[in-house]
PAVEX-308030 format. One line per 5 residues: number of its first residue (from 0); their letters; for each residue x, y, z of C-alpha. Coordinates in steps of 0.5 Angstrom, whole numbers, always signed. Example, Ala and Ser with C-alpha at 12.3 -4.5 7.8 and 13.67 -1.06 7.14 Angstrom:
# residues 2
0 = AS = +25 -9 +16 | +27 -2 +14
# end
This chain:
# residues 437
0 = MSEQS = +62 +57 -101 | +65 +55 -95 | +63 +48 -92 | +59 +49 -86 | +61 +45 -80
5 = AVDVH = +57 +39 -78 | +52 +40 -72 | +53 +34 -66 | +46 +33 -65 | +48 +29 -58
10 = SPAAE = +52 +35 -56 | +49 +38 -49 | +47 +44 -52 | +43 +40 -58 | +40 +36 -52
15 = QAAEL = +38 +42 -48 | +35 +45 -54 | +31 +39 -56 | +28 +39 -48 | +26 +46 -48
20 = ATARK = +23 +45 -55 | +19 +39 -52 | +18 +43 -45 | +15 +49 -49 | +10 +45 -53
25 = DIIRI = +3 +45 -50 | +1 +38 -47 | -6 +36 -47 | -10 +30 -43 | -16 +27 -47
30 = ATAGS = -21 +22 -45 | -25 +19 -50 | -32 +16 -48 | -39 +14 -50 | -43 +8 -51
35 = VDDGK = -41 +1 -53 | -38 +0 -61 | -39 +8 -62 | -32 +7 -64 | -27 +10 -59
40 = STLIG = -21 +6 -60 | -22 +6 -68 | -22 +14 -67 | -15 +14 -63 | -12 +9 -68
45 = RLLYD = -14 +13 -73 | -11 +19 -70 | -5 +16 -68 | -4 +13 -75 | -6 +19 -79
50 = SKAVY = -1 +23 -75 | +5 +18 -77 | +5 +16 -69 | +5 +9 -71 | +11 +5 -73
55 = EDQYA = +11 +0 -79 | +12 -6 -75 | +6 -4 -70 | +2 -3 -77 | +4 -10 -79
60 = AIERA = +2 -13 -73 | -5 -10 -72 | -6 -12 -80 | -4 -19 -78 | -9 -19 -72
65 = SKGDF = -15 -16 -76 | -20 -20 -77 | -25 -17 -82 | -23 -14 -89 | -20 -8 -87
70 = VDLAL = -14 -6 -82 | -17 -6 -75 | -14 +1 -72 | -18 +0 -65 | -12 -6 -64
75 = LTDGL = -7 +0 -63 | -11 +1 -56 | -14 -6 -55 | -9 -10 -53 | -12 -15 -48
80 = RAERE = -14 -22 -50 | -21 -21 -47 | -21 -14 -51 | -19 -17 -58 | -24 -23 -57
85 = QGITI = -30 -19 -55 | -28 -13 -59 | -29 -8 -53 | -25 -4 -49 | -24 -6 -42
90 = DVAYR = -19 -3 -39 | -16 +5 -39 | -11 +5 -45 | -6 +11 -45 | -3 +13 -52
95 = YFSTP = +2 +19 -53 | +3 +22 -60 | +5 +29 -62 | +4 +34 -67 | +8 +41 -69
100 = RRTFV = +4 +44 -64 | +2 +40 -58 | +3 +33 -55 | -3 +29 -53 | -4 +24 -48
105 = LADTP = -10 +20 -50 | -14 +16 -45 | -18 +10 -48 | -24 +9 -43 | -29 +3 -44
110 = GHVQY = -36 +4 -46 | -40 -1 -42 | -44 +1 -36 | -40 -4 -31 | -33 +0 -33
115 = TRNMV = -36 +6 -31 | -30 +7 -25 | -25 +6 -31 | -28 +12 -35 | -28 +16 -28
120 = TGAST = -20 +14 -28 | -19 +16 -35 | -23 +23 -34 | -20 +25 -27 | -14 +28 -30
125 = ADLAI = -17 +30 -37 | -17 +37 -40 | -22 +35 -45 | -27 +29 -46 | -29 +27 -53
130 = VLVDA = -36 +23 -52 | -37 +19 -59 | -44 +18 -61 | -46 +13 -67 | -50 +17 -72
135 = RKGML = -54 +11 -73 | -57 +10 -66 | -56 +17 -63 | -55 +19 -56 | -56 +13 -52
140 = EQSRR = -56 +12 -44 | -48 +11 -44 | -47 +18 -48 | -51 +21 -43 | -48 +18 -37
145 = HAFLA = -41 +20 -40 | -43 +27 -41 | -45 +27 -34 | -39 +24 -31 | -35 +29 -35
150 = SLLRV = -38 +35 -32 | -38 +32 -25 | -31 +31 -26 | -30 +38 -28 | -27 +37 -35
155 = PHLVV = -27 +44 -38 | -28 +42 -45 | -33 +37 -48 | -33 +35 -56 | -38 +31 -58
160 = AVNKM = -36 +27 -64 | -42 +24 -68 | -38 +18 -71 | -40 +13 -77 | -43 +19 -81
165 = DLVDW = -41 +15 -87 | -47 +10 -85 | -52 +15 -85 | -50 +18 -92 | -47 +24 -89
170 = SQETF = -54 +26 -87 | -54 +34 -85 | -61 +33 -81 | -58 +27 -77 | -52 +31 -75
175 = EAISD = -56 +37 -73 | -61 +33 -69 | -56 +29 -65 | -53 +36 -64 | -59 +39 -62
180 = EFSAF = -61 +33 -57 | -54 +33 -54 | -54 +41 -53 | -60 +41 -50 | -58 +35 -45
185 = AARLD = -51 +39 -44 | -55 +45 -42 | -57 +42 -35 | -50 +40 -34 | -44 +45 -32
190 = VPDLT = -41 +44 -39 | -37 +51 -40 | -35 +49 -47 | -38 +44 -52 | -36 +43 -59
195 = VVPIS = -40 +38 -64 | -36 +35 -70 | -38 +30 -75 | -33 +24 -77 | -32 +17 -80
200 = ALHGD = -26 +14 -75 | -26 +8 -80 | -24 +12 -86 | -21 +18 -83 | -26 +24 -85
205 = NVVTR = -26 +30 -81 | -21 +27 -76 | -14 +30 -78 | -16 +33 -85 | -23 +36 -87
210 = SDRAP = -27 +32 -91 | -31 +34 -98 | -36 +29 -96 | -39 +34 -91 | -39 +41 -95
215 = WYQGP = -45 +43 -90 | -40 +43 -84 | -36 +49 -84 | -32 +47 -77 | -25 +45 -76
220 = SLLHH = -23 +38 -76 | -22 +34 -70 | -15 +34 -69 | -15 +42 -71 | -20 +43 -66
225 = LEHVH = -15 +39 -61 | -9 +43 -63 | -12 +50 -62 | -17 +49 -56 | -14 +54 -51
230 = VACDR = -13 +50 -44 | -8 +54 -41 | -13 +59 -38 | -16 +52 -34 | -10 +52 -29
235 = NLVDV = -11 +55 -23 | -5 +60 -22 | -8 +63 -16 | -8 +59 -10 | -1 +56 -8
240 = RFPVQ = -2 +49 -6 | +5 +45 -5 | +4 +38 -2 | +10 +35 +1 | +12 +28 -2
245 = YVVRP = +19 +27 +1 | +24 +30 +5 | +31 +30 +1 | +37 +30 +6 | +43 +27 +2
250 = QSDAF = +48 +28 +8 | +53 +28 +3 | +60 +32 +3 | +57 +36 -3 | +51 +37 +0
255 = HDYRG = +52 +37 +8 | +47 +41 +10 | +42 +40 +5 | +34 +40 +7 | +29 +40 +1
260 = YAGTV = +22 +38 +1 | +20 +35 -6 | +13 +34 -9 | +9 +36 -15 | +6 +43 -15
265 = ASGVL = -2 +42 -15 | -3 +50 -17 | -1 +57 -16 | +6 +59 -17 | +12 +59 -12
270 = RRGDE = +18 +64 -13 | +24 +64 -9 | +23 +69 -3 | +16 +68 -3 | +13 +68 +4
275 = VQVLP = +9 +61 +5 | +6 +58 +11 | +6 +50 +13 | +0 +46 +15 | -2 +43 +19
280 = SGLTT = +3 +47 +24 | +1 +54 +21 | +8 +56 +22 | +11 +61 +16 | +17 +62 +13
285 = TVAGI = +20 +64 +6 | +22 +60 +0 | +30 +60 +0 | +31 +56 -7 | +27 +52 -12
290 = DGPRG = +31 +46 -15 | +28 +42 -21 | +31 +36 -24 | +37 +40 -28 | +38 +45 -23
295 = PVDEA = +35 +51 -19 | +29 +55 -22 | +26 +62 -21 | +19 +59 -21 | +15 +53 -20
300 = FAPMA = +8 +52 -23 | +3 +46 -24 | +5 +41 -26 | +12 +42 -24 | +16 +37 -20
305 = VTVRL = +21 +41 -16 | +24 +41 -9 | +23 +47 -5 | +28 +49 +0 | +26 +54 +6
310 = ADDLD = +29 +59 +10 | +28 +56 +17 | +29 +49 +19 | +22 +47 +21 | +19 +41 +22
315 = VSRGD = +16 +39 +15 | +14 +32 +13 | +11 +28 +8 | +3 +30 +8 | +4 +37 +10
320 = LLCRP = +3 +43 +5 | +6 +49 +3 | +1 +55 +2 | +1 +63 +2 | -1 +66 +9
325 = GNVPR = -7 +70 +6 | -9 +64 +2 | -10 +58 +6 | -14 +51 +4 | -20 +49 +9
330 = VTQDL = -17 +45 +14 | -23 +40 +16 | -24 +33 +19 | -31 +32 +16 | -31 +31 +8
335 = DALVC = -38 +32 +5 | -36 +29 -2 | -39 +26 -8 | -36 +19 -9 | -36 +14 -14
340 = WMADE = -36 +7 -11 | -31 +2 -15 | -31 -5 -11 | -36 -11 -11 | -37 -10 -4
345 = PLRPR = -42 -4 -3 | -41 +2 +1 | -45 +2 +8 | -45 +7 +13 | -40 +6 +19
350 = QRLAV = -35 +3 +15 | -28 +4 +16 | -23 +6 +10 | -17 +10 +9 | -17 +16 +5
355 = KHTTR = -11 +18 +1 | -11 +26 -1 | -5 +29 -4 | +1 +26 -1 | -3 +25 +6
360 = TVRAV = -6 +18 +8 | -11 +18 +14 | -16 +13 +17 | -24 +15 +16 | -31 +12 +18
365 = VKELT = -37 +13 +13 | -42 +17 +18 | -48 +18 +13 | -50 +16 +6 | -54 +22 +4
370 = YRLDV = -57 +20 -3 | -55 +16 -9 | -55 +19 -16 | -58 +17 -22 | -53 +19 -27
375 = NTLHR = -58 +18 -33 | -64 +22 -30 | -60 +26 -25 | -65 +24 -20 | -63 +23 -12
380 = DLEAD = -65 +17 -9 | -65 +19 -2 | -68 +13 +1 | -61 +9 -1 | -57 +6 +4
385 = VLGLN = -52 +3 +0 | -47 +5 -6 | -46 -1 -10 | -41 -2 -16 | -40 +4 -20
390 = DIGRV = -45 +8 -16 | -44 +15 -15 | -47 +18 -9 | -46 +24 -3 | -43 +21 +3
395 = KLRTT = -40 +24 +9 | -34 +22 +12 | -30 +23 +19 | -23 +23 +19 | -18 +22 +24
400 = QPLFV = -13 +27 +22 | -15 +34 +19 | -14 +34 +11 | -13 +41 +7 | -18 +41 +2
405 = DDYDR = -21 +46 -3 | -27 +45 -7 | -26 +41 -13 | -29 +46 -18 | -23 +51 -16
410 = NRVTG = -18 +46 -15 | -18 +39 -18 | -12 +36 -14 | -14 +38 -7 | -21 +37 -8
415 = RFILV = -21 +30 -10 | -19 +24 -6 | -19 +16 -6 | -22 +11 -1 | -17 +5 +0
420 = DEATN = -19 -2 +4 | -14 -2 +9 | -15 -10 +9 | -13 -11 +2 | -10 -4 +0
425 = ATVGA = -15 -4 -6 | -17 +3 -8 | -25 +2 -7 | -27 +9 -9 | -26 +16 -11
430 = GMLPP = -29 +22 -8 | -29 +30 -10 | -31 +35 -6 | -37 +40 -9 | -38 +47 -7
435 = HR = -38 +48 +1 | -44 +51 +3
# end
């Protein structure tokens, strides 16, 4: 038998094949939420460890740092000194791992009330949220708070992981009581897809593989559900939105007349030859070409980062937006938004702030605080005159220049913005635009 020639894994063809395999694999962004000590960090550590995403030296390091009688997998995400001293999560920690079917981006968000803003940060880009519930305690105030925030941020898929089932002897009655209570609460919210899974993150039951300790549970393990949940249909491929981030003008001998507009596709599909309209000028032209990181591409869709070349030389700069002539976002200077306030100094009417929306930054003034929302009871406090740290409320803003916005329900990129303190340049709030009446 003739000896086969060895394959050079570092050849351009092999590297391109590896890149294509990675690109074609689904990427899903997941945020974990729940009350304090529900086991969010332990769950992520268990997912990383059981999916073989932890190196031996990492495991040895957390084994040395563990205080109890077992290896504390929560230390894989809780890296801050204060987190390890107190045994809690404070900041949002992002971890990455892959299975043969999918690539996962996990955001470990804190459970304390005072870190609600961090949970909003982690869930704002998530495709799926995992809300952990301690089987011994049932649904707590923070469980409701985080479920409401996930629905408010329009996270399309919600998974309730009833953790520490080993501490209630894998009681089917306990699990079903929590499942029924959570389902009744979710019925008051806008939760399109809800799944409930009984798990033990500490021992790994029903996390990566099915456990025989819960023969009464006929559903999939948590990782199996994460691998198979359908997220492609959640993306908006109808409304073309391309915020211009940077104008590319190399002015070199090789690219003497090159002019391209770089950015990330927010939604829709852009193809060469498509007619597009530029906002705010309103001028129309066609797409002459689309360049990706490795050369020209036939089409671009969210969340691809590309450079778009136009057929005509138009005045296009950072902050402008490309869309379809018959499908234009709302152009407005009046924002009526739900705002999560993230600063110690409260938000007050007549306050001046900077609004960063996609790639466009404008100045704004707070016209009115309509109400403050109680995220536990969903009660609207119409008498509120300020928004304190971690409060959520309905706020009306007036900007100095128009913004190109969509409802957050329809487009999570053009339907959101952040508020910046112009004096300190600190992010003090995050806003989303509810359905326009």
